[in-house]
C-alpha positions, 0 to 999 in steps of 0.5 A: 872475720871468723866469729871465734877469731873475734871472741878471743881477739876482742881484748886485744883491740883488733875487734873494736864493735866486739869490744864494744858489746863486751863493754857495754854489755854482759860477757859470758865466758862459759857459753855453750853450744848444745852440739858441735856441728851448725844443724843440730847446734841452730836447732837447739838455739832456735827451740830451746831443746837439745837436737835429739828431742827434735830429731836433729841429731845423728850417729852417722859420721857423714850426716851430722849436718844437712849437707844438701840443700836438696835433702828432705831432713830439716827442723820438723813443723811441730817445733816451736822457735823463739821466732814464733813466740815473738811473732805471736807477741806482735813482733816482726821477726827477720833472719838475715844470714845463714839458716841450715835447718833444711828447705823442702820435704817432698817437693821443690817448692813445698818449703816445709822447713823454710824460715817463713814456716818457722816464725820468721816474717822475713828471710834473706840469706842462705838457705844452707851455708857458705861451703868451700865450694861456694868460693873459688879456689878453695879446697872442696869440702863436702864429703872430700874423702868420699869423693876421691873414693869415687873418682878412683872407683870410677877410673877402675870401672872405666879401665875394665872395658878398655883392658878387655879390648886389648886381648880383642884387638890383638886377637888373643882371646875373644871377648864378646862386644856386649860384655865390653859395651856392658862394662862401659855403660856400668862405668858411665852409669856409676859416674853419673850417679855421683857427679850429678850431685857432687860435680855441681855443689857450687850451683846446687847448694850455694844459693842466695834467697829472699823469702821463697824466691831465689835471687842468686844461684850460684851465689857469689861469695864476693858479694855476700857479706855486703848483701847480708849487711844491707839487708839487716840495716834495711830490715831495721830501718823498716821496723824501727817503731817500738817493739817490732824488730828482731834479727838474727845476724852474723858477725858480718857488718856488726859495726854498721848494725851497732851504728844503725841502732844508734842512728835510729835511737833503738840502743836502749831497747834492743837486746844484742846477742852475739854468739856462735853455733859451735867452735871454730873448725880446725881441719880447714887448711890449704898450702898457706896453713890454717884456715879455720878459727882459733879456740884459744886454750881450749882443746878440739874444734867444730865437730869434735864431740865434747871438747871445750874447743867444739862447744864453748862458744862467744856469748855477749848480751847488750841491753843498756836499759836492763843489763849493767855494762861491763858485767861478766858471767862465769856460770855455765850458760847455753845457746838454749837459753835464749828461747826462755830468755826471749820468751820472758822479755817479750811477755810470752808463755813457755809451751807447756806440752814439751820439755825446754831445756834452756834456762832463765830466771826472770827475777834475776835477769836485770842484774845478769845473774841467772839462778839456774836450777839445773846443774848438769848439761849435755854435749851431744855429739851425733846421739852421744854425749859429754856431760858437764856438772856445775857443782855449786857448793864449791863453784867447781865445774866438771866435764866427763868424757865417754867417748872422744875422737881419735886425733890424726895424726897421733899427737895433732889437735884435730883429725886432718885426715877427714872432713871432721872427727868422727863421733862413732867407729874409730873413737876412743871408749874411756871406762873410767870415763875422762873427768876434768875440773874445767874451773882449774883446767879449762884446757882439759890437759890433766884427767883427774886420777880415778884413785882421787876421792872426788872421782867416784862421787862426781861420776855417780852424780853425772851417771845420774844425771844422764839417767834422768835426762834419758828418761825425758827423751821421746822418739823423734822422726830422725831428720838426718838419716841417710834418706832424709840427707841425701841429694834428691833432684826432685827438691832441687831449688832452681832458678830457671829450668832444672837441670839449667839452674842458674840466676843473678838478680842482684841488680834487681835486689831491693828490699820490699815491706812486708 
């Protein structure tokens, strides 16, 4: 089940396990990601910092997330994750599921970006993600438009030497054979230059790992869900003594995980956090229609800048002995808040050598009413951002868009002509910006008239917040630059001898103690 489907479906009774979390915990109705794509959003979630601070944001429309497992970009080693904080406090930390924060830097096995080098004691799952290419019969997802152009270009180049053969064979014109052979060689080399990567996406990117070892290449998509669930249950079983469990897990097998916590009598002393890294993807379609998530009344979806459907995500906290059951928190909250929150509940200290954008108020945590000191937040699309301002004196939440994607076709709700909407290039610039009162218009369908008496004062507050925010930014190496995100054969993880990579050790998978 798509996480977003679960979020908007829980009240209908079709998601009983998510229902249970909501009824037993705290429902965050305005929970937000720091970016609308997986890689930057997860970087912010792990570090409590906007992705631009760690170099995990990119203005390049093709490379706003890591697209190859054999790329050199990733979460920098000098970034501190909440797993590292908990590890230092004596917790056993495990990541079961999707990482998508890079793998290696300079050689195939250096694993500089690996979860085990970012505070996790144990890792089982997908170092990149579950692309369409990993699932048989699905329409290719990775750079689909670029691949079409590559095929057309290859066909044109291959046609040139063939066309030159016609006058030669007909003895109309004498064309040197060296020219024909050279053109044929160019066509072959051009084809190999791109097909060596894009022609084997499933084998290169669809990998399942345990710690540093590959257990399936390519992974079997029909078994991923059951394996992920089994590993999460095994981790809970191994570390069921007090203060020693910490897992990140997707919606797969949620009911089994909750029942395991009940069975091991861990429910009352376990903080369960249910969320998603971005809105549902709307461009995913096939002949049957929509395949991606559903974002309810909210406009936009994954990759669509600062629109609500791109950044408003599910949020539920459950901790029976600490948080009151059945509470609803309507104030804006963020995925970045989990960093300082876990630091507080784990008894750690926040790093003092860097800006932490996430927030928690220890004195208010127990009644789930955090008194947030920051009233502004930013929704990055690459290196651009939309701005949200919580006007507390009148309980109003405003949002301004300075740049928005152009949906295609006109009047549609997504960019159906591409993999995802761009952040730069063919976008709409707004001067004055589009301003929405989210308290009254969460669907962002009626922008405030610039002639409205509140317009100028609200925009001035937001522009001041942007200036203050930008003053806190310091240059960081660009992890999502073109060089850092392209496929590099010398970095390709390989079970076997490269390029003949492939294995299935599923039958030998037996979770081992750390």
